[in-house]
C-alpha positions as CSV (number, residue, x, y, z in Angstrom):
1,M,104.1,28.3,57.1
2,P,107.5,29.3,58.7
3,S,110.2,31.3,57.2
4,L,114.0,31.2,57.7
5,N,116.1,33.6,59.8
6,Q,119.7,33.9,58.7
7,A,122.9,34.6,60.6
8,T,126.3,35.0,58.9
9,K,129.7,34.2,60.4
10,V,131.7,37.3,61.3
11,Q,135.0,37.1,59.5
12,G,137.9,36.1,61.8
13,K,135.6,35.5,64.8
14,D,133.6,32.6,66.3
15,V,130.4,34.8,66.0
16,Y,127.3,34.4,63.9
17,R,125.2,37.6,63.6
18,F,121.6,37.6,62.5
19,G,120.5,40.2,59.9
20,G,118.0,40.9,57.1
21,D,114.4,40.0,56.7
22,P,113.1,36.4,57.1
23,I,113.5,34.3,54.0
24,P,110.1,33.0,52.8
25,I,109.4,29.3,52.1
26,I,106.9,29.1,49.2
27,D,104.5,26.4,47.8
28,A,105.4,23.7,50.3
29,P,103.2,20.5,50.0
30,D,100.5,20.2,52.6
31,D,102.3,17.2,54.2
32,T,105.6,18.9,54.7
33,D,107.2,18.0,58.1
34,W,108.4,21.4,59.4
35,K,110.3,19.8,62.3
36,R,112.8,17.7,60.1
37,W,114.9,19.7,57.7
38,G,118.4,20.4,56.3
39,M,120.2,22.7,53.9
40,L,123.2,22.6,51.6
41,N,124.9,24.7,48.9
42,D,126.4,23.0,45.8
43,R,128.0,26.2,44.4
44,K,125.1,26.4,41.9
45,S,122.2,27.1,44.3
46,N,121.2,27.1,47.9
47,R,118.9,24.1,48.7
48,L,116.5,23.4,51.5
49,Y,114.9,20.0,52.3
50,F,112.1,18.9,54.5
51,F,110.9,15.4,55.2
52,K,107.5,14.3,53.9
53,S,105.3,13.8,57.0
54,D,104.9,10.3,58.3
55,T,107.9,9.0,56.3
56,D,111.5,8.3,57.2
57,N,112.8,8.0,53.6
58,T,111.3,10.9,51.5
59,I,112.4,14.5,51.5
60,Y,111.1,17.5,49.5
61,P,113.6,19.8,47.8
62,F,113.3,23.6,47.7
63,L,115.5,25.9,45.6
64,Y,116.5,29.5,46.5
65,I,115.1,31.6,43.7
66,D,114.4,35.4,43.8
67,G,114.8,35.7,47.5
68,A,112.7,32.7,48.6
69,Y,113.0,29.0,48.9
70,R,110.5,27.5,46.4
71,Y,109.1,24.1,46.0
72,D,108.5,23.1,42.4
73,D,106.4,20.1,41.3
74,N,108.9,19.6,38.5
75,I,111.7,18.9,41.0
76,A,111.2,15.3,42.1
77,E,111.3,14.4,45.8
78,L,114.4,12.5,47.0
79,T,114.4,9.0,48.5
80,L,116.7,7.9,51.3
81,S,117.7,4.2,51.1
82,G,119.4,2.1,53.7
83,I,117.7,3.7,56.8
84,T,118.1,1.2,59.6
85,D,116.3,0.8,62.9
86,N,119.2,2.4,64.9
87,M,119.2,5.6,62.8
88,D,117.3,8.6,64.4
89,T,115.2,10.3,61.7
90,S,113.8,12.9,64.0
91,S,116.5,15.4,62.8
92,I,118.9,15.5,59.9
93,S,121.8,17.6,58.6
94,M,123.1,18.0,55.0
95,L,126.1,19.2,53.1
96,C,127.7,19.0,49.7
97,T,131.3,17.9,49.0
98,P,133.4,18.2,45.8
99,N,135.0,15.9,43.2
100,F,137.9,17.0,41.0
101,E,136.5,17.6,37.5
102,E,137.8,19.1,34.3
103,V,136.4,22.6,33.9
104,E,136.1,23.9,30.4
105,G,138.1,27.1,29.7
106,F,140.8,26.4,32.3
107,R,144.2,25.2,31.2
108,D,147.5,24.8,33.1
109,Q,150.6,25.1,30.9
110,G,148.9,23.3,28.1
111,T,147.4,20.6,30.2
112,K,143.8,20.2,31.4
113,K,142.8,22.0,34.6
114,Y,140.8,20.1,37.2
115,L,139.0,22.0,39.9
116,P,136.9,20.8,42.9
117,M,133.3,20.9,41.9
118,P,130.6,20.1,44.5
119,N,128.6,17.1,43.3
120,N,128.2,14.9,46.4
121,Y,125.1,15.4,48.5
122,H,125.3,14.0,52.1
123,V,122.5,13.4,54.6
124,Y,123.4,12.8,58.3
125,M,121.4,11.3,61.1
126,Q,122.2,10.5,64.7
127,Q,122.2,7.0,66.2
128,K,119.2,6.5,68.4
129,D,121.0,5.1,71.5
130,K,124.2,7.2,71.0
131,P,123.7,10.7,69.5
132,Q,127.5,11.2,69.4
133,T,127.5,8.7,66.5
134,I,126.5,10.2,63.2
135,H,125.4,8.1,60.3
136,Q,125.9,9.2,56.7
137,I,124.2,8.5,53.4
138,L,125.0,10.0,50.0
139,W,123.3,10.9,46.8
140,E,123.8,8.4,44.0
141,E,124.6,10.4,40.8
142,G,122.0,10.3,38.1
143,T,119.2,9.1,40.4
144,R,116.8,10.6,43.0
145,N,118.3,8.4,45.7
146,L,120.6,8.7,48.6
147,K,122.2,5.7,50.2
148,L,125.4,4.2,51.6
149,N,127.9,4.0,48.8
150,G,130.3,1.4,50.2
151,I,133.3,3.8,49.8
152,T,132.7,6.7,52.1
153,S,132.5,5.9,55.8
154,D,129.0,5.2,56.9
155,Q,129.4,6.8,60.3
156,F,131.5,9.2,62.4
157,D,132.0,9.7,66.1
158,I,131.9,13.0,68.0
159,T,134.4,13.1,70.9
160,G,135.6,15.5,73.5
161,F,132.5,17.8,73.5
162,P,131.4,19.2,76.9
163,Q,129.1,17.2,79.1
164,D,126.4,19.9,78.7
165,T,126.2,19.5,74.9
166,D,122.6,19.5,73.6
167,W,122.7,16.6,71.1
168,S,119.2,17.3,70.0
169,R,120.2,20.6,68.4
170,W,123.0,20.0,66.0
171,A,124.3,20.5,62.4
172,I,127.2,19.7,60.1
173,T,128.7,21.8,57.3
174,Y,131.6,21.5,54.9
175,D,134.0,24.5,55.1
176,S,136.1,23.9,52.0
177,N,137.9,27.3,51.9
178,R,140.1,26.5,54.8
179,Y,140.8,22.8,54.3
180,Q,140.2,22.0,50.6
181,L,139.2,18.4,50.0
182,A,140.3,17.3,53.5
183,F,138.5,15.7,56.4
184,R,139.0,18.8,58.4
185,S,136.6,20.6,56.1
186,Y,133.8,18.8,58.0
187,V,132.6,20.8,61.0
188,F,130.1,19.6,63.6
189,F,128.0,22.0,65.7
190,A,125.7,21.4,68.7
191,F,124.1,23.9,71.1
192,K,125.1,24.2,74.7
193,L,122.3,22.7,76.8
194,G,119.8,25.4,77.8
195,S,121.4,28.1,75.7
196,Y,120.1,30.1,72.8
197,T,123.3,31.9,72.1
198,Q,126.2,29.4,72.5
199,I,127.1,26.6,70.2
200,Y,129.9,24.1,70.6
201,Y,131.9,23.1,67.5
202,G,134.6,20.6,66.4
203,R,136.4,19.6,63.2
204,H,136.8,16.2,61.7
205,G,140.3,14.8,61.7
206,D,141.2,14.1,65.3
207,K,142.1,10.5,66.1
208,D,140.7,8.3,68.8
209,E,142.5,5.6,70.8
210,N,142.1,3.2,67.9
211,D,143.6,5.7,65.4
212,V,140.1,6.3,63.8
213,S,139.2,9.8,62.6
214,V,136.6,11.5,64.7
215,Y,135.2,15.0,65.3
216,G,137.1,16.6,68.1
217,Y,135.9,19.6,70.2
218,K,137.4,23.0,69.3
219,G,135.5,25.8,70.8
220,I,132.3,27.9,71.2
221,I,130.4,30.0,68.7
222,E,128.3,32.9,69.9
223,L,124.9,33.8,68.2
224,V,124.1,37.5,68.2
225,G,120.9,39.3,67.4
226,A,118.4,36.4,66.9
227,P,114.9,37.9,66.1
228,A,112.2,37.4,68.7
229,D,110.3,34.9,66.4
230,T,113.3,32.5,66.0
231,D,112.6,28.9,66.7
232,H,115.7,27.7,68.6
233,S,114.7,24.0,68.6
234,S,116.7,23.2,65.4
235,M,119.3,24.8,63.1
236,S,121.1,24.3,59.8
237,I,124.5,25.7,58.9
238,M,125.5,26.1,55.2
239,F,128.8,27.2,53.6
240,D,128.3,28.9,50.2
241,G,131.9,28.9,49.1
242,V,132.6,32.3,50.7
243,H,130.6,32.7,53.9
244,A,129.1,30.3,56.4
245,H,125.4,30.9,57.3
246,L,123.4,29.6,60.2
247,Y,119.6,29.2,59.7
248,M,116.7,28.8,62.1
249,L,113.0,28.6,61.3
250,T,110.6,31.2,62.5
251,E,108.0,30.1,65.1
């Protein structure tokens, strides 16, 4: 059973530095698909998800508890609805975005105070014949289901990335400290082809020739200090409200 190696973004620099011991993954079902996974933080807990083997629509949830990601039979598996033939389920990325909600105890000059609270879980998949197109499905509140909601865009395009982008190793996160509740909070990452240390990234919010919002290329992130047992075939990037962390499984 693999563990997770964690790298944390160095403040003020496009650098992620590995550190600390591998994070264990505990009590995973026997049919866990270790090749297809994603992570998110909802400001309440860190969450890790793996596909159930031989399915394209079922993922197992793991919660970060006492220094490990633990699967619990009491936490129901999640179902992905609306998966179409052109969606590539061989890899996924996940994130959580906020809604404005009244928060008890906060008042602003006698009025109610509304703060952004992360409640929306997103799952992303690439398009089979065009990996630069990313499809999106969302959690339906009060259910164990994620699906297209008819409001949020069901796909995004990635533009301007270098020709040697490795589209098979990618991730998306939501960096809400810098761009609160804005499209530019969404950040797309993909490795440089053949590299274990360089990752290209871009923020959502640029416009294409049709004035449609896309992810536009911004720069390069350097990975530093990856342990020897790191599996570089996939990654997940998660923003916890303060820091951004990059994760890779151990071999």
